[in-house]
Backbone bond lengths (Angstrom), bond angles and torsions (degrees), N, CA, C in turn:
res aa  C-N    CA-C-N  psi(-1)  N-CA   C-N-CA  omega(-1)  CA-C   N-CA-C  phi
1 M - - - 1.462 - - 1.528 110.27 -
2 V 1.307 116.14 -43.59 1.462 119.29 179.60 1.526 110.65 -67.33
3 K 1.348 116.58 -42.02 1.462 119.80 -179.69 1.524 110.69 -63.16
4 Q 1.324 116.97 -38.45 1.465 119.74 179.32 1.529 110.29 -64.33
5 S 1.327 116.47 -42.16 1.463 118.96 -179.46 1.540 109.93 -65.01
6 W 1.330 116.57 -36.91 1.468 119.41 177.93 1.522 110.22 -64.64
7 K 1.329 116.83 -42.68 1.457 120.10 179.57 1.528 110.26 -63.66
8 K 1.321 116.70 -41.39 1.469 120.09 178.75 1.526 109.91 -64.06
9 A 1.332 116.69 -40.32 1.461 120.66 -179.47 1.529 110.17 -64.86
10 L 1.343 116.23 -43.08 1.470 119.75 -179.96 1.522 110.72 -64.22
11 K 1.325 116.65 -43.37 1.466 119.41 178.85 1.524 110.46 -64.47
12 G 1.330 116.78 -36.46 1.465 120.35 -179.07 1.524 111.65 -69.80
13 M 1.328 116.61 -38.74 1.464 119.70 -179.15 1.515 110.69 -69.33
14 G 1.333 116.02 -43.86 1.456 118.68 -177.96 1.514 111.59 93.66
15 V 1.325 115.31 174.28 1.469 121.02 -176.34 1.521 111.21 -69.90
16 G 1.321 117.32 -36.51 1.464 120.84 -177.95 1.516 112.11 -60.02
17 A 1.326 116.26 -46.62 1.466 120.26 -179.60 1.521 110.14 -66.44
18 F 1.341 117.11 -38.99 1.467 120.45 179.00 1.522 110.62 -61.20
19 L 1.336 116.91 -46.48 1.461 120.45 179.14 1.529 110.59 -63.75
20 F 1.339 116.57 -37.60 1.462 120.42 179.62 1.520 110.71 -60.15
21 F 1.349 116.64 -49.61 1.459 120.09 -179.02 1.522 111.21 -67.51
22 F 1.346 117.18 -35.41 1.461 121.44 179.50 1.527 110.53 -63.63
23 I 1.332 116.33 -47.60 1.469 120.81 -179.92 1.531 109.98 -67.04
24 K 1.343 116.11 -38.25 1.456 120.11 178.37 1.529 110.19 -60.04
25 G 1.341 116.03 -41.50 1.463 120.42 178.42 1.521 111.62 -64.29
26 L 1.337 116.78 -41.25 1.460 119.81 178.84 1.524 110.89 -63.48
27 V 1.329 116.45 -39.36 1.475 120.27 179.34 1.521 110.02 -62.96
28 W 1.332 117.67 -44.57 1.466 120.50 179.48 1.520 111.02 -63.48
29 L 1.350 117.19 -39.21 1.467 119.92 177.79 1.528 109.82 -62.47
30 A 1.335 117.01 -42.78 1.464 120.52 179.84 1.528 110.29 -62.55
31 I 1.327 117.16 -40.74 1.471 120.90 179.44 1.522 110.55 -63.74
32 F 1.341 116.84 -46.07 1.466 119.90 -178.47 1.520 111.48 -64.47
33 F 1.348 117.71 -42.11 1.458 120.12 178.86 1.520 110.74 -66.20
34 G 1.328 116.84 -37.07 1.463 120.48 178.23 1.523 111.24 -65.12
35 L 1.329 116.86 -43.49 1.465 120.79 178.27 1.517 110.50 -63.96
36 A 1.339 116.74 -40.13 1.462 120.60 -179.60 1.529 110.63 -62.27
37 Q 1.330 117.31 -41.45 1.457 120.36 178.79 1.528 110.29 -70.23
38 F 1.328 117.26 -36.93 1.466 120.68 -179.74 1.526 110.84 -64.79
39 V 1.340 115.99 -42.28 1.475 119.99 178.94 1.528 110.26 -72.52
40 G 1.328 116.83 -33.67 1.446 120.92 -177.71 1.515 112.99 -67.72
41 C 1.318 118.14 -34.80 1.468 120.58 -177.68 1.515 109.10 -77.30
């Protein structure tokens, strides 16, 4: 039931929204890794 709702949500959002969230996640990862290195040095 949960997997079906996820599939419906993904189909409803479309490829554009998926790419948007994917890139947004990569940006946040880059920020966190950058902050970690900045604090570490």
